N, C-alpha and C positions, 0 to 999 in steps of 0.2 A: 159871418160869410158875407162878405162883400163882392158883387159881380157886377158883370156888366155885359150885355147883350150885343152882339155887333150881327147886322143885316148888311149882306153882301149881296150882289145881283151880277155876280160874274164866276167863273169855274174858278176855284182856289184847289189846287191840287196838292198843296202842303196838308192842307187841314183834312181834304178827303182823304189822303195816305194816315193821317194821323185817327181819324175814326176807324177807318178798315183797320189798321194795326190793334187797336184798342179792343173793338169787337172781334175780331180775329182771336186775341189774347183771352176774352172772357169766355168763348166758345170753348177754346182750347183747354181750358181750367175746369168747365161744367159737363163734356161732353167728349167722350173717348173716341168717338165716331169722327166729329170733327179732328180731334188730336191727329187721330190715325191717319186722316184724309191728308194730310199736311205732308205726310212721309213721301220722300221720291220714289213714283211708281203707284200710289196708291189709286190717283184718279187716272184711268187710262182713257185717251182718245179712242175714237170709232170714226173712222171714214169711209163712205160708200161711193167713189164716182163714178158717174156715167159718163161715157165718151160715143161720140159717133163716129160713124167710118174714118174721120181725119184726124181721130184722137183730140178732138175739143170738147171741152167740157159741155153737157148740157144738162146737167142735174148731179142729183147727189145727197146724200146726208151724212150730216154731221152729228155727235153723239158723244158723251162721256159714260165709263162705266164706274161706279164706287158706291159702298155700302149695300151691294146687292140690288143694286138698281142699274137701269141705262136712263140716262136722262138724254133726250133728243131734243136738240139746239136748232138747225137748220135742216131743211127738208125743201125740195126745190128742183122744179124740172122747166126746161124751155117748154112754152106754150104748144109747138108741134108733137112734144113726145107726151104730152097729157090725154087722158081716157084711153090709153093703150093696154093699161095694165103692168106697165113698169113701175108704177109707184107702189103698188101692191107687192110687185116681185121685192123691188128694192125693200121695203118696208119687212116683210118677211124676213128676207136675209140680212137685213140691221138686226132684227130679233133673236135670230139663230146665232149670229156671231156674239151677241152679248151675253146671251146665255149662256155659251162657251165659254166667257170671260170672266162668268159666276153671274149675271144678272138672275134675279128671280121675279122683278118686275120692270116694267117702264110708264117713263112719266114725260109729258109733253104738255106743251102749253099751245095754242090756236085761238084764232079769231074767229068771229060766226063769219064773217065775209072770206076765209079760209077754208079750212078743212075738215071741220067738225064732224061730219059725216062720214068721208072718208074714214075717219079714224075709227068712229062706231061702229062702221061695216066690219071693222078689225078686230074687233072685242074689246077698245078702249072706253072708258065709260069717264061724264064728267064726274068728279069729286069737288069740284069749284066753280065758279062764276061769276066775274065781276061784270056788272050791267052798266049801260053808257060808258063802255070803255072801249075804244074812243066815243065819242057821242053818235047814238044810232047803232052801237055795235057792240058785242060782248066777248069779252075774253076768257078762254075757258082752260083750267087745268084739270090735265085727264090721265088717267092711269091704265094701266092692264097688266095684270098677275099672270105670268107664263104658266104655273101650277093651275089648273081649271080649278083645282079644291080649295083653293084660297078664297076665293071668289073675288070679287072687286074692294076696296079700302073704302 
């Protein structure tokens, strides 16, 4: 077997797409869940948008529901709206909507300089930590089971 390793220091979209397709194919072959998630409508978006009195966006949350989970991707508020209970209300509404869509658990990531404490106060638990990422901070994976009897993962 004769091979050669090429090292590139710029984006290579075709190669990235090649690897993505090969990994997707492998996952589809070995995981029914991955295969099913590729079907149209299997991964369902969830967006909660908060507007002010002028219908301007001041914050919100984006997530996806699949595999019985809700994965929260983005959650942000303009600074003047923070600390007033709006985040708690929005997260609770997102969890209810996700459960109505079939989610049994929630998954999210956050940095130590972001909202770890906020999420912990609302029942999320750290299940993974990468220290010094970025340097001087930690990166956390957090989960919350919606069924209290399940406990945390």
